[in-house]
Structures are given as C-alpha cells and as structure tokens.
C-alpha positions in Angstrom: -6.8 -24.4 -27.3 -4.1 -23.6 -24.8 -1.3 -26.2 -24.7 -0.7 -28.3 -21.5 2.9 -27.0 -21.4 1.8 -23.4 -21.4 -0.7 -24.1 -18.7 2.0 -25.7 -16.5 4.2 -22.6 -17.0 1.4 -20.3 -16.1 0.6 -22.3 -12.9 4.3 -22.2 -11.9 4.5 -18.5 -12.4 1.3 -18.0 -10.3 2.7 -20.2 -7.5 5.7 -17.8 -7.0 3.6 -14.6 -7.4 1.5 -13.0 -4.8 -0.3 -11.0 -7.5 -0.4 -12.1 -11.1 -2.2 -10.4 -14.0 -2.4 -11.4 -17.7 -4.0 -9.2 -20.4 -5.8 -7.4 -17.7 -8.1 -4.7 -19.1 -10.9 -2.4 -18.1 -13.1 -0.2 -20.4 -15.4 2.7 -19.7 -17.9 4.8 -21.6 -15.0 6.8 -23.1 -12.8 3.8 -24.0 -10.1 1.8 -22.3 -9.2 2.7 -18.8 -6.2 0.4 -19.0 -5.6 -2.6 -21.2 -3.2 -5.5 -21.8 -1.6 -5.4 -18.3 0.8 -8.2 -17.5 2.1 -8.0 -14.0 3.8 -10.4 -11.5 4.4 -9.3 -7.9 6.3 -11.8 -5.7 5.4 -12.2 -2.0 7.1 -9.6 0.1 7.9 -7.3 -2.9 7.0 -3.7 -3.5 5.6 -2.9 -6.9 5.3 0.7 -8.1 2.6 1.5 -10.6 3.9 4.7 -12.3 2.0 6.9 -14.7 0.4 10.3 -15.4 -2.9 11.4 -14.0 -5.7 9.7 -15.9 -3.7 6.6 -16.8 -5.8 4.3 -14.8 -3.6 3.8 -11.7 -6.4 4.0 -9.2 -8.7 1.7 -11.2 -5.9 -0.8 -11.6 -5.2 -0.9 -7.9 -8.9 -1.3 -7.0 -9.3 -4.0 -9.6 -6.5 -6.0 -8.0 -8.2 -5.5 -4.6 -11.4 -7.0 -6.0 -13.3 -3.7 -5.8 -13.7 -2.9 -9.5 -14.6 -5.2 -12.3 -12.4 -5.7 -15.3 -13.6 -6.7 -18.8 -10.7 -8.8 -20.0 -7.8 -10.9 -18.8 -6.9 -13.2 -15.9 -5.9 -12.1 -12.5 -4.9 -13.9 -9.3 -4.1 -13.0 -5.7 -2.4 -16.1 -4.4 -4.6 -18.9 -5.6 -7.7 -16.8 -5.8 -9.2 -15.8 -9.1 -9.9 -12.1 -8.8 -12.8 -12.1 -11.3 -14.5 -15.1 -9.9 -13.7 -14.8 -6.2 -13.7 -11.0 -5.7 -15.2 -11.3 -2.2 -12.5 -13.5 -0.9 -9.9 -11.4 -2.7 -11.1 -8.3 -0.7 -10.1 -10.3 2.4 -6.6 -10.8 1.1 -6.0 -7.2 -0.2 -6.3 -4.3 2.2 -6.7 -0.8 0.8 -4.5 1.8 2.3 -4.7 5.3 0.9 -7.3 5.8 -1.9 -8.9 9.2 -2.0 -12.7 9.0 -1.5 -12.5 5.4 -0.2 -10.2 5.6 2.8 -10.8 9.2 3.9 -10.5 9.7 7.6 -13.0 11.5 9.9 -11.5 14.8 11.1 -13.6 14.8 14.3 -12.3 11.3 15.3 -9.2 10.8 17.4 -6.5 8.4 16.2 -7.6 6.0 19.0 -11.2 6.1 17.9 -10.2 5.2 14.3 -8.1 2.3 15.5 -10.7 1.1 17.9 -13.4 1.2 15.3 -11.2 -0.8 12.8 -10.2 -3.4 15.4 -13.8 -3.9 16.5 -14.8 -4.5 12.8 -12.1 -7.3 12.6 -13.2 -9.0 15.8 -16.1 -11.4 16.3 -19.5 -9.7 16.7 -19.8 -10.7 20.3 -16.7 -8.7 21.2 -17.6 -5.0 20.5 -14.7 -3.5 22.4 -10.9 -3.3 22.4 -8.4 -3.1 25.3 -6.1 -0.1 25.9 -3.2 -2.4 25.6 -4.2 -3.4 22.1 -4.5 0.2 21.1 -1.1 1.1 22.6 0.5 -1.8 20.7 -0.8 -0.6 17.3 0.0 3.1 18.1 3.5 2.2 19.0 4.0 0.4 15.7 2.8 3.5 13.8 5.1 5.7 15.8 8.1 3.4 15.4 7.5 3.4 11.6 7.3 7.2 11.4 10.3 7.7 13.6 12.4 5.3 11.6 11.3 6.9 8.3 12.4 10.3 9.6 15.8 8.9 10.7 16.3 7.5 7.2 15.6 10.9 5.6 18.1 12.6 8.0 20.8 10.1 6.7 20.3 11.0 3.1 23.2 12.9 1.3 23.4 16.6 2.2 21.5 18.7 -0.2 18.5 16.4 -0.7 16.4 17.8 2.1 16.6 20.7 4.5 17.9 20.5 8.0 14.5 21.5 9.4 12.7 18.5 7.9 13.0 16.3 11.0 11.7 19.0 13.3 8.8 19.7 11.0 7.9 16.0 11.0 7.3 15.7 14.8 4.5 13.2 15.1 1.4 14.4 17.0 0.3 10.9 17.9 0.6 10.5 21.7 0.6 7.3 23.7 -3.1 7.5 24.3 -4.0 8.3 20.6 -5.9 11.5 21.7 -4.8 13.6 18.7 -7.7 14.4 16.3 -7.3 13.6 12.7 -7.8 17.4 12.0 -4.5 17.9 13.9 -2.5 15.6 11.7 -0.3 16.5 8.7 -1.0 14.8 5.4 1.9 12.5 5.9 0.6 11.5 9.4 -2.8 10.8 7.9 -1.2 8.6 5.2 0.7 6.6 7.9 -2.6 6.3 9.9 -4.3 4.9 6.8 -1.4 2.5 6.2 -1.7 1.4 9.9 -5.4 0.9 9.6 -5.0 -1.1 6.5 -2.4 -3.3 8.1 -4.6 -4.3 11.0 -6.3 -7.1 9.1 -2.9 -8.7 8.5 -3.8 -9.2 4.8 -0.9 -10.4 2.6 -1.3 -7.5 0.2 -1.8 -3.7 0.7 -2.5 -1.3 -2.2 -1.7 2.4 -1.8 -2.7 5.0 -4.3 -1.2 8.3 -5.5 1.8 9.0 -3.2 2.1 12.3 -5.1 -0.8 13.7 -3.2 1.9 14.4 -0.5 3.0 17.7 -1.9 6.4 18.1 -0.2 9.2 16.0 -1.6 10.5 15.1 1.9 7.1 13.8 2.8 6.9 11.6 -0.2 10.4 10.2 0.6 9.3 9.5 4.2 6.2 7.8 2.9 8.3 5.4 0.8 10.7 4.9 3.7 7.7 4.1 6.0 6.3 1.6 3.6 9.6 -0.2 3.3 10.2 -0.1 7.1 6.7 -1.4 7.8 7.3 -4.2 5.4 10.5 -5.1 7.2 8.8 -5.0 10.6 6.1 -7.3 9.3 8.7 -9.7 7.9 10.5 -9.9 11.2 7.3 -10.6 13.1 6.0 -13.2 10.6 8.7 -14.3 8.2 6.4 -17.0 6.7 3.8 -14.3 5.6 5.6 -11.2 4.3 3.7 -8.2 3.2 3.4 -7.4 -0.5 2.8 -3.7 -1.3 1.5 -2.3 -4.6 1.7 1.5 -4.7 1.0 4.1 -7.4 2.6 7.5 -8.2 3.4 9.8 -11.0 7.1 10.2 -10.1 9.1 7.5 -8.3 12.5 9.3 -8.3 12.7 9.5 -4.5 12.3 5.7 -4.1 15.9 5.1 -5.3 17.3 7.5 -2.7 15.3 5.8 0.1 16.2 2.3 -1.1 19.9 3.2 -1.0 19.6 4.7 2.5 17.8 1.5 3.7 19.9 -1.0 1.8 21.3 -2.6 4.9 18.0 -2.5 6.8 15.2 -3.7 4.6 15.1 -6.6 2.1 12.0 -6.5 -0.1 11.8 -9.5 -2.4 12.0 -7.0 -5.3 11.3 -3.4 -5.9 9.9 -3.2 -9.5 8.3 -0.4 -11.5 5.4 -0.8 -13.9 4.6 2.1 -16.2 1.1 3.0 -17.4 0.3 5.5 -20.2 -2.7 7.6 -20.6 -5.3 5.7 -22.8 -6.8 7.6 -25.7 -10.4 8.6 -25.1 -13.0 8.3 -27.9 
C-alpha cells in the first residue's frame, strides 16, 4: 500500500508539472516499445526526447497526447489522467509534426489548410473564417520564420554558410496563396507547428526533427520552436506553451539556446534519452 506521505509528494510534483509520467511503458508483439519512463515537464518548458531510430520516440509522444495506449504506469497532463481521460487529454495536447498523422495536402494552399483547421475549431454553425483571421495567423508564422532565420545568421562564423538566409526565403505571402507543394520541408514543418498551435492547447508534441536533412534547417526549426514559445508567453503569460520534441541528435539546440539567451526564457530545456529496446 502506498504511504500517505508518498502520495502527497506525488501530488505536489504533479501540481508543478504540465506533463508527468511514472513507470510509463508500452509493449508490442515483439516486446517493449519503451518501458519505465519517468518524466516531468514543467509548464512553459521544452523537453527533448532523444534516441536512435526504433527507440520508441514517436510512440512515446503519441501516448502523451492520448493517441496511443500504454500498458503500464501513471501519466498526467495537468490534472488529467492520460490512461483514464484520453479524450480530454487530446484536447490539451496538440500534435505538430508526426509523419503519417499530420501530413499536409500538396494540392492545398497554405490559406486553405489554415481555414480548414480554424473552421474545425469553431462552432458548427460558423463554417467560415474571415480574411483578417487568416492574415493574423499567417503573420505569426512569418514572424516566427523570419526571427528564426535572424538567429541562425547571428551564430558564430563557421557554423552555417552565408547563403543560408537567402535559401530560406519564405514562400508564404500575405494571402497564403502558396501551395504546399511549393514549400520547403522546413516551411512545411513551420506550417504544421502553426496549425497545431491554433487550438491554443497548453502542450504541443513534435516528432523527429531529424527529418529535416540540412543542419541549418534543424537549427532554424529549434529556433522557431523557442521563438514561438516566447511569442505565446508574451501574449498569454498565465498559460505558457509546453513543447515536447523528439530527435536523434540535439547538438544544434545548444547553439540556438546560446544565440537566443537574451530573447527567450523557457522554464527549462531538458533532455531525456531513450535507448532501443531489445526485440524478442
């Protein structure tokens, strides 16, 4: 039987964590996907789940988002029990980039994607969005991208080439007329982040930053995440955005954090390592 004192400690830890996992584990036909995960992510923090391919990063993120069932452990998003209240958890955790789940339609324009997502978030009797609403969202995405590019340009000489900023010109215009097929992988990533943020959920999960093949794009992605967090914090300081992102290599995060040290202030920037589970 669990002691009362231990229960009180657990409740206190949960109260200061946006996401809390204890002995969190998932099994499949070939054995454990991940097991024994203990994780605490404070509100407004960025937590980096790092591990090789096949270590269960995607499944872990989707389990936190209430989209995959686990077999063992306790997990909470705020006060919500992930295993018992998965439907409500899905309202509190938005999924940014996860291959196969958040894939964009190449034949849609940026404006069409944004309008579709905004309509889904509105009452059923309001199946439209105004141009001003679209412009507001587009401007936030553009501001995030532009700021991220400026950060990369400030990094010490030798980290990235002088042509990086030019190569990163954003195709998104004021009207959002650019088609998804015209966007770079980084631009698609930022669009997915923007779409995920529209629900104003307190948590966003982003999978596999390494799918961005160019190192400067990965650095811009990390910078954009941190900058977007700061924009959200300034708009709504009582409800900061918590980000949980996965990757195989997080070496560029330190460079970006140093470059942004006077401009962003995440509650914490922690790393959690996963190892590949043995398969039977």
